[in-house]
Backbone as CSV, one residue per row, in Angstrom:
resi,resn,N_x,N_y,N_z,CA_x,CA_y,CA_z,C_x,C_y,C_z
1,MET,126.339,106.017,74.460,125.821,106.268,75.784,124.312,106.065,75.777
2,SER,123.878,105.163,76.583,122.444,104.905,76.652,121.859,105.631,77.855
3,LYS,120.710,106.185,77.640,120.021,106.867,78.726,119.047,105.896,79.373
4,LYS,119.166,105.765,80.665,118.283,104.863,81.397,117.090,105.650,81.920
5,LYS,115.920,105.095,81.718,114.712,105.728,82.232,114.571,105.373,83.708
6,LYS,114.309,106.361,84.505,114.163,106.126,85.933,112.881,105.348,86.205
7,ALA,112.999,104.285,86.964,111.838,103.459,87.282,111.061,104.099,88.426
8,THR,109.853,104.522,88.136,109.021,105.158,89.164,107.712,104.403,89.330
9,GLY,107.740,103.108,89.112,106.514,102.325,89.143,105.854,102.262,90.501
10,ASP,106.649,102.172,91.567,106.078,101.997,92.896,106.126,103.270,93.728
11,THR,106.322,104.400,93.089,106.470,105.647,93.828,105.203,106.011,94.578
12,TYR,104.086,106.018,93.891,102.838,106.431,94.539,102.323,105.374,95.506
13,LEU,102.646,104.111,95.251,102.280,103.055,96.188,103.010,103.274,97.514
14,ALA,104.290,103.591,97.449,105.056,103.844,98.662,104.563,105.091,99.388
15,VAL,104.221,106.114,98.633,103.703,107.338,99.243,102.351,107.061,99.905
16,GLY,101.508,106.286,99.233,100.205,105.944,99.804,100.329,105.163,101.100
17,ILE,101.257,104.206,101.130,101.473,103.435,102.352,102.074,104.333,103.441
18,GLY,103.017,105.170,103.053,103.662,106.050,104.026,102.729,107.054,104.655
19,ILE,101.730,107.483,103.926,100.754,108.435,104.464,99.596,107.700,105.143
20,GLY,99.140,106.619,104.534,97.977,105.914,105.067,98.220,105.216,106.391
21,LEU,99.405,104.675,106.589,99.701,103.943,107.810,99.673,104.822,109.064
22,PRO,100.361,105.964,109.082,100.274,106.797,110.288,98.905,107.431,110.492
23,LEU,98.247,107.852,109.397,96.911,108.428,109.556,95.926,107.386,110.076
24,GLY,96.040,106.173,109.559,95.178,105.097,110.053,95.454,104.773,111.510
25,ALA,96.717,104.816,111.904,97.049,104.553,113.301,96.447,105.607,114.225
26,VAL,96.510,106.864,113.812,95.926,107.935,114.626,94.410,107.784,114.702
27,LEU,93.782,107.513,113.553,92.323,107.323,113.565,91.930,106.078,114.360
28,GLY,92.756,105.040,114.286,92.470,103.833,115.064,92.538,104.087,116.554
29,LEU,93.524,104.866,116.972,93.613,105.187,118.396,92.481,106.110,118.834
30,THR,92.049,106.973,117.938,90.988,107.911,118.279,89.619,107.242,118.288
31,LEU,89.302,106.509,117.235,87.959,105.952,117.100,87.780,104.593,117.768
32,PHE,88.769,103.706,117.599,88.597,102.320,118.065,89.387,102.010,119.330
33,ASP,90.238,102.927,119.757,91.121,102.730,120.907,92.016,101.504,120.698
34,ASP,92.393,101.269,119.452,93.252,100.147,119.116,94.136,100.544,117.935
35,LEU,95.432,100.482,118.142,96.383,100.900,117.117,96.366,99.978,115.912
36,ALA,96.272,98.674,116.146,96.373,97.700,115.055,95.214,97.795,114.072
37,ILE,94.026,98.022,114.553,92.869,98.134,113.651,93.015,99.353,112.752
38,GLY,93.386,100.468,113.319,93.567,101.683,112.526,94.716,101.576,111.546
39,ALA,95.821,100.958,111.972,96.960,100.799,111.083,96.602,99.894,109.914
40,GLY,95.837,98.857,110.165,95.390,97.969,109.084,94.493,98.681,108.092
41,ILE,93.572,99.474,108.610,92.677,100.239,107.725,93.475,101.261,106.922
42,GLY,94.411,101.946,107.559,95.245,102.919,106.864,96.132,102.280,105.815
43,LEU,96.644,101.078,106.101,97.479,100.363,105.142,96.684,99.983,103.901
44,VAL,95.491,99.469,104.107,94.636,99.100,102.975,94.264,100.339,102.168
45,PHE,93.928,101.410,102.833,93.582,102.651,102.140,94.780,103.189,101.355
46,GLY,95.969,103.152,101.948,97.165,103.636,101.280,97.520,102.810,100.057
47,ILE,97.397,101.500,100.153,97.668,100.626,99.009,96.660,100.879,97.902
48,THR,95.408,101.038,98.264,94.362,101.273,97.262,94.573,102.589,96.521
49,VAL,94.808,103.649,97.254,94.992,104.957,96.632,96.282,104.992,95.812
50,GLY,97.368,104.448,96.351,98.636,104.439,95.634,98.574,103.638,94.345
51,THR,97.918,102.500,94.380,97.774,101.684,93.177,96.888,102.363,92.147
52,ALA,95.840,103.030,92.601,94.955,103.735,91.683,95.695,104.883,90.981
53,ILE,96.496,105.612,91.711,97.257,106.707,91.101,98.304,106.148,90.136
54,ASP,98.979,105.063,90.522,99.961,104.440,89.640,99.342,103.960,88.332
55,SER,98.153,103.393,88.420,97.527,102.872,87.208,97.043,103.990,86.294
56,ASN,96.701,105.134,86.850,96.271,106.267,86.032,97.448,106.963,85.363
57,LYS,98.629,106.887,85.925,99.803,107.549,85.371,100.386,106.783,84.182
58,ALA,100.069,105.522,84.058,100.653,104.708,82.967,99.994,104.910,81.679
């Protein structure tokens, strides 16, 4: 019986995108009065933070 290691490589990336996208959308509507600008900023922020956490965990 072989034990398979659970693949958690993209876990924090997904969490970063999932949190960054809605927060960016809210900030975009609040500051810029445009949903797309805020969502783009939140997406980039979420990818950056998620990738940074993933790289530190390895």
